[in-house]
N, C-alpha and C positions, 0 to 999 in steps of 0.2 A: 597480849593481843587486846585491841579494844573490844569491850562488850557492847553489843548493839543497844541503843536506846530502847526503852519500852514504846511499843506503838499504842496509841489510843484507837480502840476500835469500839465504834457505835452501831449496836444492832438494834433495828426495828422490828418489834414483834416478839411476844413472849411465850408463842405456842412452843410445842415440843422441838421444832426444827431450829427457831431461834435460841432457845436454851441450850440445845446440843452445841450450836456455833459458839456461844458464850464459853462453854466448858472447854472447847477445843482451843479457843484463843487465850483463855486464862492459863491453860496448861502450858503454853508456850510463852508466859510471861507477860503478855499484853495487859494493859488496862482496859477494862470492858465496861461500858455503860451500856444497859439494855432498856428500851424505852417501849411502853406497852400502852396501846390507845385505851384499852378497858382498866378497870380497877384490878385490884390483886385476885387472881383467878382461883386462888384458894379459899376465897370467901363466898360462901353460898349464895349471897345474893347478887353477885356479879352476872350481869345478863351476857351470854354469848353474842358475837357480832350478828349470828344469823336468827337471834331471838328464839331459839329452841334448844332442847338437849341436843348435844351432839351424838351422832350415831357412832356405835362402836367402831373401833379402828382394828386393823389387822396388823399385828406385828409379826414380820417374817425374818428369815435368815438376813437380809441386807439390812434391814434396821437394826437387828440385834449386833451384826458386825460393825456398823457404824457407831454403835453405843459403846462396844467394847474398845473403840479407837479413842474414847475418851479417858482410858485408863481409871475408870471409877468402878470397880467391880461391885462394891457395895450399893451403887445405883441401879446396875443390871439386876442384881440379886433382889433388891427391894421391889423392882418392876415385875419381875418373874415371879414374884409370890403374890401378885395381884392380878393375874391373867389366867385365862381358861385355855388349855391346850385344844386346838381343832384339828382333827386328823382327816377330815374329808367333808364331802357334801351329802346331805340326806335330802334326796328328791321325793316330795310327797304328791300323791294322786288319789283318784277314786275310780275304779272300774266296776260296773255292775253293782253299784251301791256299796261297794266295800272299800274302806280306805286302806291305801298301801303305802310303804315308805321303802326307798331303795338307796342303801349307802353307796357312794363312789369315794374311795380313798384317794387322797390327795398324792400319795407317793407309795411305791411298791416297797420301799425299805421303812415305812412307817414314820417318816418324818412329819413334823406338823407345823403349823402356825399358831399364832396366840390371838385369842380375843381380848382386846385392851380397852380400858374406858379412858377416853381423853382426859377427863378431869383429874384421874389418877395419875397419869403420865405428867400433867402439868405441875401437879402438887409435889411429886417427887423431884422433879427437875427444879422447881422454884426453890424448894428446901435446900438442894444442894447448892444452887447458886448463892443463897444467902449465907451459906457456910464457907464460901470462897472469898478470902479478903480482897483480891483484886477484880472483883465484879460488884458493881452497884446497879440496883434495880430502881426503876422509875415508872411508876403506873399513873393511869390517868394522864398521859402525854401524847398528843396527837402531832404527827409530823405535818407541818405546814408548808415547809419550803426547804429547798437544798440548793447549794452552789457546789457542784461537784468538781469544779476547777480550784475554788478557794478552800475546798474541803470544810465548808461550814453547813450546818443544818438548824432549823428553827421548829421549835416545839410550843404548841400551847398546852398550858397545864391547868386543868379545870376539874376540881373535886366534886363528886355528887353534892348537889345543892349549893354550891359556891356561886355567889352573885358576882356578875361583873363589875368592874370599878366604875365609878360615877364618871360619866362623860366620855366613856369608852365605846359607845354606840354597840354595846353587847359583845365586843371582842375581850377575849382574855389576852393579858399580855404575853407576849413570846419570849422565850428564852432561847439564846444562841449557844450552839454547842460545836466546837471544834473536833476534828478527827483526823487520823491518818487514813483510815479507810472505814467504809460504812457497808454493813450486810443487811439487805432487805429481806426480811423473812416474816412479811407482814401480809400474807395471803392473797387470794385471786384478785382482790380489790386493792392491790397495793398502792400505797402512796409513794413508797420509795421507786417502784417501777415508773409511775406517772412523772416524777421529777427527773428521772434518769432520761426519759425520753425527750426531755428538753436539750439534752446534751448529746445523746448517742443516737445514731440512725438505726432505730430498731424496728425491725419488720415485727408486726403484731397481729396475731389472730385470734379472735374471741368467737366463741359459739355457745349460745343456750340451746341444748338439744331438747327435743319435744318430748321432755319427760319430767314430771314433777316427782317430788318425794315427800312422804308424811311418816312420821315416826309413831310406833305403837309399842305397847309393853305387854309381855307375856309375864304374869306374876309368878312367884314360886307356888309349889303346891301347898295344901292345908298344913303338910308336915315339914315345910320348909325345905323341900328338894326342887330339883328340876323336873318340869312336867314332861319333856321331851330330851332326847339325848344331849348332853352337854359337850359331846365331842365332834359335833358336827356344825357346820353351817347349813341350816335349813332353808331349802328352797321349794316354794310353790310356784312352778312355771306356768305362764299363761299366755305364751305366744307374744304378745304385743306388750306384756305387763308381768310383773312377778311381785311376791312377797317373799321376804327373806327374814330370818331370824338367828341372831349371835347371842350366845350365852355370855352372863355377867356372873362376876363372883358371888353375888348376893342371891344366886340361884334364880334370877330372872332372866328374861331374854329382850333383848333391844331389837325390834323388828322394823322393818322398813317397806313401805309399799311404793314401788316404782312403776308409773304408769304414764301415758300420754295426757296432756291437758284435756283432751276431748273426754277421755275416761273419767277424770276426775270431776269435770262439768256433770257428767252423767250422774256420779255417785252423790254430787251435792245435791240433787234434786228432791230427795227424799231419803229418810232413814230405811225405807223399805227397799229402795234400790241398792243401798250400801249392803244390807245384810244379804240380800239376794246374790249380789255380784260375789260377796265373800263365799257363800255357801257353793255357788256354781264353780268359781275358778280357784278357790283356795280351800279346798274341803278338809275340815278338821280343825281350822283356826277358829271359828266361831260355831258353836258355843264351847267347844272341848277345851280350848286354851285360853280365849278371851270371851268374856261374857258379852251378850249383845249390847247391853247398857255400857259397858267400858269400851266396846268397839266404838260405838256411836259417839261417846264422849270425847274419846281421844281423836277421832276424825274430825270432830268439830273444833276443839280446843287447840290441837297441834297444827301449826301452820303447814301449808302445802308449798313447798320451796322448788325453785329450779335448780337445774344442773348446769354448771358452766364448764368449758373447756377452753384452755389458753395455751397457744404457743407464741413464743417470741424468740428473737436473736438479734444482737448478742444478749448474754446475761451479765455484761458489766460495761462499765464505761473507764477507760484510762485505767489508773491505779487507785481510784478513789471510792469505787462503789461496786457491788456485786450483789445479785438477786438469787435467793435460793427457794426451795419449796414451791408452794403455790404461786409465789410471786413470779416465779420464772416459768412454772408449767402447771397450771391447774389442771389436774387429770380426772376423769370420771371414776366413780368409785368401784367399778366392776371388776378390777382385779386385785383390789386390796392393797394396792401399790402406792397410793398417795403419800401416806406416812413414811413408808420405807424409802421411796424415791428421794423424799425431802431430806431425810435423815443421811441417806447415802450422798447426797450433795454435799454435805459438811465434810465427810470424810474425803470425798473427791477433791473439794476445795482445798482444805488444808494439805493434802497429800501434794498438789500442785504448789502450794506456797512452801512447802519444805523442800521439794525437788528444785525448785527455781532460786533457793537460796535467800529466801526472805528472812530467814531466822539465823543465818550463818554470820559468824563475826565479822567476815570480810565485807559485809554490807551494813557496816556499822552507821555509816553517815546516811543522812535523810535522802538525798537524791539516789544514790545507788540502791537503797532499800526500795525506794518508789519504782524505779526501773525494774527491778526483781519482781516486785509485786504486780506490775502490769503485765510482765511476761506470764507470770502465774495466772492471772485473770484471764489472758488470752488462751492459755491452754485449757483452763477450766471450761471456758464457753465452747472451745473446739471440740472438745470430748463431750460435755454434758448436753449441749443442743441436740446432738443427734439422738441420744439416749432418751432425752426428755419427751422429743417428738415420737420415738418409738413406743415409749409406755403409754403416751396418750392414744396412739392408734390400737395398741394392744387392749387397753381398757375398754375402748369403744366396741371392739370386735368381741370381747368376752361378754357384754350385755347381751348380744344376740344368743351366745352359747348358753347363757345361765338361764334366760327367760324361755327358751325354746330347744336349743341343741342337746341339751342335757338328757332329753327324753327319746332323742332319735337313736335308731338302731346303728346307722352310719358313724355316728359320734362315738358310741360306745365301741363299735368294731375298730375303728382307728386307734382308740385309746387302748383298747385291750392289746393290739398288736404292738403298738409303741411300748407298752409297760412290759410285755413278755421279751422284747428285744433288749429292753434296758436291763431287765432282771436277770435272764438267762444268758444273754450275749453281751455283758458290759464293755467288752473289748472293742465292740463297734462304735462306741461313743454315743449311742443313741439314747435320747432322752425325750419325754414330752415337753412340749413348750411350757406347761404348768411348772413342772419340776425345775426347769432352768430358770424361770421367772422368780419362783418363790423360795427355792431351795439352793441357789447359788448366788454369787456376785458376778456372773458373767453379763457383759454389757447388753442392755435391752436391744440395741441396734444390731448386735450380733446374734442375738437370739432370734430376731424375725427372719434374718438371712439364713439361719441354720435350718430353721423350721420350714422355710420354703423350700429348700434343698430336700430335706426329709420327705416333704409332700410329694416333690416330684419323683423321688425314688419310690414311694408307696404307690402313687399313680402308675408308674411304669410296671410295678410288679402286679398291681390290679389288672392292668391292661394285658399283660401276658396271660394271667390267669384266665381272663374273661376269653382271649382268643383260644386258648386251649380247650376251655369248656364249650365254645360254641363249634369248635371242630369237632369235639367228641360227639356233640349233639347233631351236627351235620351228617357225621357218618352213621349215627344210630338212625337218622330220619331216612337216609338214603336205603337203609337196610329194611325199614318199616313200611307200611302201607302209607300212601300219601295222604290218608284223611287225618292222620296225626300231626301233619306238618304245622298246622296253625298253633297248636298247643306247645310245640317246641320253640316256634318263633317266639310266642309269649314269655316262655322260659328264658330264651335269650335276651329279650327286652329287659325283663327283671333283673337278670345278672348284670346286664350293662348298667342299669341305674344303680344297682347296688353298690358296684365297685367304683364307677366313675364319679358318683356323688360324694365320696367320702373326703375328696380333697376340697371340697367347697365348705366344710365346717370349720 
């Protein structure tokens, strides 16, 4: 039987998602070329595209499952040696002048996520790519054009400090690259997506939410230990804004202030406003964890950056190009699923390529293989678009929960009820939304439908409980002097608000 000719796969973007795509393609025998706009990300002087240190990433079940699909156990082992297990949230506050903290476990069975450094992930991946003979890496290459009908792409190569050729009007000569198919993993401001939209009828929605973020750092203790619990994502909720902290393996915490632009404008007025705001809204951070001088210095020197949300469809054009990760669905960071959704994209994409026979021997000729690839890309888009939009919506909703809902009694009540049902009556199949998102590979779009159904059931149960309580109160009022009627009406209103409000969180 004829052996299929090797495909040439070009990948744009050498972040974790692009690197995993290269490993999946190489494992199937493809010749892979990976092009990265920046310099080698393992070099300390390489400046990230957002001109700041990257916020810590959350690695959960989906991401790890996708990594396992690369069949490189040593890579997973190396990554898991450089992460910090996170078992839940730690909510911080202050009442009557006293600081308090309250843990909220992620899962009743003790499962956990991992706090991972983006730089570490890139280093591990790139080292593995260099060891793989059918993968070539090209840094400092900018995608400047693509013809997805002729399957050609053009890149500018410019090394730092390299001067343009005389008479070139400042332009760097382009190189032309042929491919069988191209994978765009080049982030929210994707050049691949931009050029794909010239060929495909892409519905595109981009939004900058009214929230900026700035990074801070809590250093290790003088004895080189964690200053606060390393097993939690720490949250200081502030209703319209919040401060969070994630542990790093060096015993520090990477922290982020999320707040509306108007709040940042207020903090920028003076250092006194900054310190006063932190003392009022994020008690215990300064001076206990970050000194006033460091807080001011970090707020001034670290950029205040926007948050972008992107939805688009389709995620491919013909048999020649497909987009993954933030290029296809930039999501807000509030569910910790951006990285995991991107890694899962690769697993779903190559599962589709396998299922449609792209790597089968009977598709040895170029035309039949292209047709199989087209069908696979269509299946990938049909499946992944719904899930990409779903996790986008879930991430947006979770911001409200993190900055405010986690402190509310109704949120805690529903969480406790759902966790009790999950723990003591597993045959019901009841799980919290967070458990399904973070500790399973269930489709995001299905999770939304299931959570709505569970919400309706809980509302019905709460409603029945409310009616029973009001009926009992009514009988009691009928038997008691009418002077107490007002107080029982107040009790009924309280119960009504307590139960019916739960479904809105």
